[in-house]
C-alpha positions as CSV (number, residue, x, y, z in Angstrom):
1,M,186.7,112.7,37.6
2,G,189.9,112.8,39.7
3,I,190.5,113.0,43.4
4,G,191.7,116.5,43.1
5,M,188.7,117.5,41.5
6,I,186.7,116.0,44.4
7,T,188.5,117.3,47.2
8,G,188.5,120.9,45.7
9,L,184.9,120.7,45.0
10,L,184.2,119.5,48.6
11,G,186.7,122.1,49.9
12,G,185.2,124.9,48.1
13,L,181.7,123.7,49.3
14,A,182.8,123.8,52.9
15,L,184.3,127.1,52.5
16,F,181.2,128.4,50.7
17,L,178.9,127.2,53.4
18,Y,181.2,128.2,56.3
19,G,181.3,131.7,54.8
20,M,177.8,132.1,54.6
21,R,177.1,130.8,58.1
22,L,179.5,133.1,59.5
23,M,177.9,136.0,57.5
24,G,174.5,135.2,58.6
25,D,175.3,134.5,62.2
26,S,177.3,137.9,62.6
27,L,174.7,139.8,60.8
28,Q,172.0,138.5,63.1
29,K,174.5,139.4,66.2
30,A,175.0,142.9,64.7
31,A,171.5,143.5,64.2
32,G,170.6,142.1,67.8
33,D,167.2,143.2,69.0
34,R,166.3,145.2,65.8
35,M,165.2,142.0,64.4
36,K,162.4,142.1,67.0
37,H,161.2,145.2,65.6
38,F,160.8,143.6,62.0
39,I,158.9,140.7,63.4
40,E,156.8,143.0,65.4
41,I,155.7,144.6,62.1
42,L,153.8,141.6,61.1
43,T,149.9,142.5,60.9
44,T,147.2,141.3,58.7
45,N,149.0,143.3,55.8
46,K,150.7,140.6,53.8
47,V,152.7,143.1,51.9
48,M,154.4,144.3,55.1
49,G,154.8,140.5,55.7
50,V,156.7,140.2,52.6
51,F,159.0,143.2,53.3
52,V,159.5,141.2,56.8
53,G,160.5,138.1,55.2
54,I,162.8,139.8,52.5
55,V,164.9,141.7,55.4
56,V,165.0,138.8,57.7
57,T,166.1,136.2,55.1
58,G,168.8,139.0,54.0
59,I,170.0,139.2,57.3
60,I,170.3,135.5,58.4
61,Q,171.0,134.4,54.7
62,S,168.8,131.5,54.7
63,S,165.1,131.2,53.3
64,S,164.8,127.9,54.8
65,A,165.8,129.2,58.3
66,T,163.3,131.9,57.9
67,T,160.6,129.7,56.9
68,V,161.5,127.1,59.7
69,M,161.1,130.1,62.1
70,V,157.7,131.1,60.7
71,V,156.5,127.4,61.2
72,G,157.5,127.8,64.8
73,F,155.8,131.1,65.2
74,V,152.5,129.5,63.6
75,N,152.9,126.5,65.9
76,A,153.3,128.7,68.8
77,G,150.1,130.6,67.8
78,L,152.3,133.9,67.4
79,M,151.5,134.2,63.9
80,T,148.4,133.5,61.8
81,L,148.5,131.4,58.5
82,E,147.5,134.5,56.6
83,Q,150.4,136.5,58.1
84,A,153.0,133.6,57.4
85,V,152.1,133.5,53.6
86,G,153.5,137.0,53.2
87,V,156.7,136.3,55.3
88,I,157.4,133.0,53.3
89,M,157.0,134.7,49.8
90,G,159.3,137.5,51.0
91,A,161.9,134.8,52.4
92,N,162.0,133.5,48.9
93,I,162.9,137.1,47.4
94,G,165.2,137.6,50.5
95,T,167.3,134.2,49.4
96,T,168.4,135.7,46.0
97,V,170.8,138.3,47.6
98,T,173.3,135.5,47.9
99,A,173.3,134.4,44.3
100,Q,173.3,138.4,43.3
101,L,176.6,138.6,45.4
102,I,178.2,135.6,43.8
103,A,177.6,136.8,40.4
104,F,179.8,139.7,41.0
105,K,182.9,137.2,41.0
106,L,184.8,139.0,43.6
107,S,187.1,136.1,44.0
108,D,190.2,138.3,43.3
109,I,189.7,140.5,46.4
110,A,188.4,137.5,48.6
111,P,191.8,137.1,50.2
112,L,191.9,140.8,50.8
113,A,188.5,140.9,52.4
114,V,189.4,138.3,54.8
115,A,192.7,140.2,56.0
116,I,190.7,143.4,56.4
117,G,187.9,141.6,58.4
118,V,190.5,139.9,60.5
119,A,192.3,143.2,61.2
120,I,189.0,144.8,62.3
121,W,188.1,141.7,64.5
122,F,191.6,141.5,66.0
123,F,192.1,145.2,66.6
124,S,188.8,146.7,67.3
125,P,187.9,147.1,71.1
126,K,184.0,147.0,70.5
127,K,181.9,144.0,70.0
128,S,180.0,145.7,67.7
129,Q,183.1,146.5,65.4
130,Q,184.2,143.0,65.6
131,Q,181.0,141.6,64.5
132,V,181.4,143.9,61.4
133,G,184.7,142.1,60.8
134,E,183.4,138.7,61.0
135,V,180.7,139.7,58.5
136,I,183.8,140.7,56.2
137,I,185.7,137.6,57.0
138,G,182.4,135.5,56.0
139,F,182.1,137.6,52.8
140,G,185.7,136.7,51.9
141,I,185.4,132.9,52.6
142,L,182.4,132.7,50.7
143,F,184.2,133.9,47.6
144,M,187.3,132.0,48.1
145,G,185.2,128.9,48.3
146,M,183.2,129.8,45.3
147,E,186.7,130.3,43.5
148,L,187.9,126.9,44.7
149,M,184.7,125.1,43.4
150,S,184.9,127.0,40.2
151,S,188.4,125.9,39.5
152,S,188.0,122.5,40.6
153,V,185.1,121.9,38.1
154,K,187.0,123.4,35.1
155,P,188.3,120.0,33.9
156,L,184.8,118.5,33.7
157,K,184.4,120.1,30.1
158,D,186.9,117.5,28.9
159,V,184.8,114.4,30.7
160,P,182.4,112.8,28.3
161,E,179.9,111.7,30.9
162,F,179.5,115.2,32.1
163,T,179.0,116.9,28.7
164,N,176.4,114.0,27.8
165,L,174.5,114.9,31.2
166,I,174.3,118.4,30.0
167,L,172.8,117.5,26.5
168,I,170.4,115.2,28.2
169,L,169.3,118.1,30.5
170,G,169.2,120.4,27.6
171,H,166.7,118.2,25.8
172,N,164.7,117.2,29.1
173,K,163.7,120.3,31.0
174,F,161.6,118.3,33.6
175,L,164.6,116.2,34.1
176,G,166.4,119.2,35.0
177,V,163.8,120.4,37.5
178,L,164.0,116.8,39.2
179,V,167.8,117.2,39.4
180,G,167.4,120.7,41.1
181,L,164.8,119.3,43.5
182,L,166.7,116.4,44.4
183,M,170.0,118.3,44.7
184,T,168.5,121.1,47.3
185,S,166.4,118.3,49.3
186,V,169.6,116.7,50.0
187,V,171.8,119.7,51.0
188,Q,168.6,121.7,52.2
189,S,169.8,124.9,50.9
190,S,169.0,126.3,47.6
191,S,172.0,129.0,47.9
192,V,174.5,126.2,47.8
193,T,173.0,124.2,44.7
194,I,172.7,127.6,42.8
195,G,176.1,128.5,43.9
196,I,177.3,125.2,42.5
197,L,175.3,126.0,39.3
198,Q,177.2,129.3,39.1
199,A,180.5,127.9,39.6
200,L,179.8,125.8,36.6
201,A,178.7,128.7,34.7
202,F,182.0,130.5,35.4
203,Q,183.7,127.9,33.5
204,G,181.3,127.8,30.8
205,L,180.2,124.4,31.5
206,V,176.4,125.0,31.9
207,P,174.4,127.1,29.4
208,I,171.3,129.2,30.9
209,E,169.0,127.0,28.8
210,V,170.0,123.9,31.2
211,A,170.5,126.1,34.4
212,L,166.9,127.6,34.4
213,P,165.0,124.4,35.0
214,V,167.5,123.2,37.5
215,L,167.1,126.5,39.3
216,F,163.4,126.1,39.5
217,G,163.7,122.6,40.7
218,D,166.1,124.1,43.7
219,N,163.2,126.5,44.6
220,I,161.1,123.4,45.3
221,G,163.5,121.4,46.9
222,T,164.4,124.2,49.5
223,T,160.8,123.7,50.9
224,V,161.6,120.3,52.1
225,T,163.4,121.8,55.1
226,A,160.2,123.5,56.2
227,L,158.1,120.5,55.7
228,L,160.4,118.3,57.9
229,S,160.2,120.9,60.6
230,S,156.5,120.6,60.7
231,I,156.3,117.2,61.6
232,G,154.7,116.9,65.0
233,A,153.6,120.7,64.9
234,N,149.9,121.6,64.9
235,K,147.7,122.0,61.5
236,T,148.1,125.3,60.8
237,A,152.1,125.1,61.2
238,R,151.9,122.3,58.7
239,R,149.7,124.1,56.6
240,A,152.2,127.1,56.7
241,A,155.0,124.6,55.5
242,L,152.7,123.4,52.7
243,V,151.9,126.9,51.4
244,H,155.7,127.4,50.8
245,T,155.8,124.1,48.7
246,F,152.5,124.9,46.7
247,F,153.9,128.7,46.3
248,N,157.2,127.4,44.8
249,I,155.5,124.4,42.7
250,I,153.0,126.9,41.3
251,G,155.5,129.2,40.2
252,T,157.5,126.5,38.8
253,I,154.9,125.3,36.6
254,I,154.2,129.0,35.3
255,F,157.8,129.6,34.4
256,M,158.2,126.3,32.9
257,I,155.2,127.1,30.5
258,I,156.9,130.5,29.6
259,L,160.3,129.0,29.5
260,G,161.2,130.3,26.3
261,P,160.3,134.1,26.7
262,V,161.9,133.8,30.4
263,T,165.1,132.4,28.7
264,A,165.1,135.3,26.2
265,I,164.5,138.0,29.1
266,V,167.2,136.6,31.2
267,K,169.5,136.7,28.3
268,T,169.3,140.4,27.8
269,T,170.2,141.3,31.4
270,S,173.9,140.1,31.0
271,A,176.3,138.2,28.9
272,D,177.6,136.3,32.0
273,V,175.9,133.2,32.6
274,A,176.5,133.3,36.2
275,R,174.9,136.7,36.4
276,Q,172.1,135.4,34.4
277,I,171.2,132.6,36.8
278,A,171.4,135.0,39.6
279,N,168.8,137.4,37.8
280,A,166.7,134.3,36.8
281,H,166.5,133.5,40.7
282,T,165.4,137.1,41.3
283,L,162.9,137.1,38.5
284,F,161.5,133.9,39.6
285,N,160.7,134.6,43.0
286,V,159.9,138.4,42.5
287,T,157.5,137.6,39.6
288,N,156.0,134.6,41.6
289,T,155.3,136.8,44.6
290,V,153.6,139.7,42.5
291,I,151.5,137.0,40.9
292,Q,150.3,134.9,43.6
293,L,150.0,137.4,46.5
294,P,146.8,138.8,45.6
295,F,145.4,135.3,45.1
296,S,147.1,134.0,48.5
297,N,143.6,133.4,50.2
298,Y,143.1,130.7,47.8
299,L,146.4,129.0,48.7
300,V,145.3,129.3,52.1
301,K,142.1,127.6,51.3
302,L,143.7,124.7,49.4
303,V,146.1,123.9,52.3
304,K,143.0,124.3,54.8
305,Y,141.3,121.6,52.3
306,L,144.2,119.4,52.3
307,I,144.9,119.5,56.0
308,P,141.2,119.9,57.5
309,G,140.0,120.6,61.0
310,D,140.0,123.3,63.6
311,V,143.3,124.0,65.3
312,I,142.9,123.4,69.1
313,V,145.0,125.9,70.9
314,E,146.7,124.5,73.8
315,E,146.5,126.9,76.9
316,K,149.2,125.3,78.9
317,G,152.9,125.0,78.0
318,L,155.0,127.5,76.2
319,K,153.4,130.3,74.3
320,Y,156.3,132.2,72.8
321,L,158.7,129.6,72.4
322,D,159.0,127.0,69.9
323,E,162.2,124.7,69.1
324,R,162.0,125.9,65.6
325,I,162.6,129.3,66.7
326,L,165.9,128.3,68.0
327,E,167.1,128.2,64.4
328,T,167.3,132.0,64.5
329,P,169.0,132.6,67.9
330,S,168.4,136.6,67.7
331,I,164.7,136.0,67.6
332,A,164.7,133.2,70.1
333,V,166.3,135.7,72.7
334,V,163.4,138.2,72.4
335,Q,160.8,135.4,72.3
336,A,162.4,134.0,75.6
337,Y,162.3,137.2,77.4
338,K,158.5,137.5,76.4
339,E,157.9,133.9,77.8
340,V,159.6,134.9,81.0
341,I,157.2,138.0,81.3
342,R,154.4,135.9,80.7
343,M,155.5,133.5,83.5
344,G,155.8,136.5,85.8
345,Y,152.2,137.5,85.4
346,I,151.0,133.8,85.9
347,S,153.0,133.9,89.2
348,L,151.3,137.3,90.2
349,Q,148.0,135.8,89.4
350,N,148.8,132.9,91.6
351,L,149.8,135.5,94.6
352,K,146.5,137.2,94.0
353,T,144.5,133.9,94.1
354,S,146.3,132.7,97.3
355,M,145.6,135.7,99.4
356,E,141.9,135.6,98.1
357,A,141.7,132.1,99.4
358,F,143.0,133.1,102.7
359,F,140.8,136.4,102.8
360,E,137.5,134.8,101.6
361,N,138.3,131.4,103.3
362,D,137.7,129.7,99.9
363,S,139.3,126.2,99.7
364,K,138.5,126.1,95.8
365,K,141.0,128.9,95.2
366,C,143.5,126.8,97.2
367,L,143.3,124.0,94.8
368,E,143.4,126.5,92.0
369,V,146.6,127.7,93.4
370,F,148.2,124.3,93.7
371,E,147.2,123.4,89.9
372,R,148.6,126.7,88.7
373,E,152.0,126.2,90.7
374,R,152.4,123.0,89.0
375,Y,152.3,124.8,85.6
376,I,154.6,127.7,86.9
377,N,157.1,124.7,87.7
378,Q,156.8,123.2,84.2
379,L,157.4,126.5,82.6
380,E,160.4,127.2,84.7
381,S,161.7,123.6,83.5
382,E,160.8,124.3,79.9
383,I,162.1,128.0,79.8
384,T,165.4,127.0,81.4
385,K,165.9,124.1,79.0
386,Y,165.4,126.6,76.0
387,L,167.8,129.3,77.7
388,V,170.6,126.6,77.8
389,E,170.0,125.8,74.1
390,I,170.1,129.5,73.1
391,A,173.0,130.1,75.3
392,N,175.1,127.6,73.3
393,A,174.1,129.5,70.1
394,S,176.2,132.4,68.3
395,L,175.0,135.5,70.5
396,S,176.3,139.0,70.9
397,P,177.4,139.9,74.3
398,E,174.4,141.9,74.8
399,Q,172.3,138.8,74.1
400,S,174.5,136.6,76.3
401,K,174.1,139.1,79.1
402,K,170.2,138.9,78.7
403,I,170.2,135.1,78.7
404,T,172.2,135.3,81.9
405,S,169.9,137.7,83.7
406,M,167.0,135.5,82.4
407,F,168.2,132.6,84.2
408,H,168.1,134.6,87.6
409,I,164.8,136.2,86.9
410,V,163.1,132.8,85.9
411,N,164.2,131.6,89.3
412,D,163.0,134.4,91.1
413,I,159.7,134.3,89.5
414,E,159.6,130.5,90.5
415,R,160.3,131.4,93.8
416,I,157.3,133.8,94.0
417,G,155.1,131.0,92.9
418,D,156.5,128.8,95.6
419,H,155.6,131.5,98.2
420,A,152.1,131.7,96.7
421,D,151.7,128.2,97.0
422,N,153.1,128.3,100.7
423,I,150.3,131.2,101.2
424,A,147.6,128.9,99.8
425,E,148.7,125.8,102.2
426,L,148.4,128.4,105.1
427,A,144.8,129.4,103.9
428,Q,143.8,125.8,103.7
429,Y,145.1,125.0,107.2
430,S,143.3,128.2,108.3
431,I,140.1,126.9,106.6
432,E,140.2,123.4,108.0
433,N,140.7,124.5,111.6
434,R,138.4,127.5,111.3
435,L,141.0,129.8,112.6
436,K,140.0,133.3,113.6
437,Y,141.7,136.9,113.2
438,S,141.1,140.2,114.5
439,N,140.0,142.9,112.4
440,A,142.9,144.8,113.0
441,A,145.1,141.9,111.9
442,I,143.1,141.5,108.7
443,S,143.3,145.1,108.0
444,E,147.0,145.3,108.4
445,L,147.4,142.1,106.4
446,R,145.6,143.5,103.7
447,G,147.7,146.8,103.4
448,M,150.9,144.6,103.0
449,T,149.3,142.3,100.7
450,N,148.6,145.2,98.4
451,I,152.1,146.5,98.5
452,A,153.6,143.1,97.7
453,Y,151.1,142.9,94.8
454,E,152.4,146.0,93.4
455,A,156.0,145.3,93.9
456,V,155.7,142.1,91.6
457,E,153.5,144.2,89.1
458,E,156.1,146.9,89.1
459,A,159.0,144.2,88.6
460,I,157.3,142.8,85.7
461,S,156.9,146.4,84.5
462,V,160.8,147.0,84.6
463,M,161.4,143.9,82.5
464,K,158.8,145.3,79.8
465,N,160.3,148.7,80.0
466,P,163.6,149.1,82.2
467,R,163.0,152.7,83.2
468,E,165.0,154.0,86.1
469,D,161.7,155.3,88.1
470,F,159.9,151.9,87.8
471,Y,163.1,150.4,89.2
472,K,163.7,152.6,92.1
473,N,159.8,152.2,92.8
474,V,160.4,148.5,93.2
475,L,163.3,149.0,95.6
476,E,161.1,151.7,97.7
477,L,158.2,149.1,97.7
478,E,160.7,146.3,98.8
479,K,161.8,148.6,102.0
480,E,158.2,149.2,102.7
481,I,157.6,145.5,102.7
482,D,160.5,144.9,104.9
483,R,159.1,147.9,107.3
484,M,155.7,146.5,107.4
485,E,156.6,143.0,107.9
486,K,158.5,144.2,111.3
487,V,155.6,146.3,112.3
488,L,153.0,143.9,111.6
489,R,154.8,141.3,113.3
490,D,155.3,143.4,116.7
491,N,151.6,144.4,116.3
492,H,150.4,140.9,116.3
493,I,152.5,139.8,118.9
494,I,150.8,142.4,121.2
495,R,147.6,141.3,120.1
496,L,148.5,137.8,121.0
497,N,149.6,138.9,124.4
498,K,146.3,140.6,124.9
499,G,144.4,137.4,123.8
500,E,142.9,139.5,120.8
501,C,144.2,136.6,118.6
502,E,144.4,132.7,119.0
503,P,147.9,131.4,119.4
504,S,147.3,128.7,116.5
505,S,146.1,131.8,114.1
506,G,149.2,133.7,115.4
507,V,151.6,131.2,113.7
508,V,149.8,131.2,110.5
509,Y,149.6,135.0,110.6
510,L,153.3,135.2,111.1
511,D,154.1,132.9,108.3
512,L,152.0,134.9,105.9
513,L,153.9,138.1,106.9
514,S,157.2,136.2,106.1
515,N,156.1,134.7,102.7
516,L,155.1,138.3,101.8
517,E,158.5,139.9,102.9
518,R,160.2,137.1,100.9
519,I,158.0,138.1,97.7
520,G,159.4,141.7,98.1
521,D,163.0,140.4,98.3
522,H,162.3,138.3,94.9
523,S,160.8,141.4,93.3
524,A,163.8,143.5,94.1
525,N,166.1,140.7,92.7
526,I,164.1,140.7,89.3
527,V,164.7,144.5,88.8
528,H,168.3,144.3,89.8
529,M,168.8,141.9,86.9
530,A,166.2,143.3,84.5
531,Y,167.8,146.9,84.9
532,E,171.3,146.3,84.5
């Protein structure tokens, strides 16, 4: 094997990988928030889960990435094991799209596709059009890489060692499965190893009888990625990864038993071996899903038996984000926003608890606020860390803008939590020093408190649903809080002058007003960022 053949093969493989990655990233950016709707379709309906797996994998061009994402969802408690099964099966079908595209052998038009894609990307004023251009560029580069790999391996037919290897694999089918398994375990992409198989087939170097066992092994090897990603995850996530492995192992056993009829069927679909490989890949995954989906409950029982025990759900920490979800940035953006909204509700709860502690003279509620404030600070730190990682990924302009707004919103939500903490400290001081307040002071403070609650709650509503009426309502509430802060401050000073309230309680009361006013300001900041 000469240096030219090796460099050509490696260069072609690099172009193939880059083209596939560029296509996937660009399709993700073009799909944007529409990816969110596919994930939200997930119900106990496993058939719908299969559909979601097909579509998501078709977009991101990687069943491994989809399965890793599923493991992340399961680990975060956002998806049950039963839901995950359908998506995993669908991901296996979705990954066959790449092999089908390759089989068209569009290498002759690949340079033209790159030229058209670059022209669209260079001259289009809109980002959405530029993303379409990137998809076309990736498509062209993928086929250029395929052509380079195919032409590089052509001299192998004159290499005795290679022809002997093909003969050995032809006689020992299980060795072929092992070769496919090892190759895909190393490169962690069945699309790549199947692409190499097709490159060899284009040159007539691999007959379908040899290719099929290797193809089946590729499908087992691709499960290694999810297995590795599940290390350190909870039991349900590890079970989901194991479901993927068993699904493909069972499918391989079935197809190896009926290898003769399968080979005959595949041969009737096309005279081109590369197309036969693509069709066999599709046949394997579709048939495997049709056979195993009705019995998936038994698959779930098997992995639960192998990984026994109940899953302990961790209440604290992130709920919607998991490191594995970062593999799919468009989904990670959506999940991050859900996490920020959740943080908003936790801060709102802390605000309510802190004011209850003051009104009810309840020192236990003060301690509850202090504990929850530590959790809010933890959330801010972890969410910010995730946002930094997501921001470094390949995102559309809209997604990048959303990430920027989330940085600001998280900061404002954390500040609301800080003010709730301040209020709890004031409440604790008031309780310990047995401070007294007039009925008028308490009544006025309750009125301002209720408006502050409403402002924070409406601000969170704008995040969930950026409607103009919600946005304007928060701004009006913020103005009302500012007005009340001035009025209540003046009224309390009058009461102090009349001797209706103690001076020591007056300081606490005015600090409470100041904290509520600042909470109104942060609510307005949130809607400014969420509504843009």
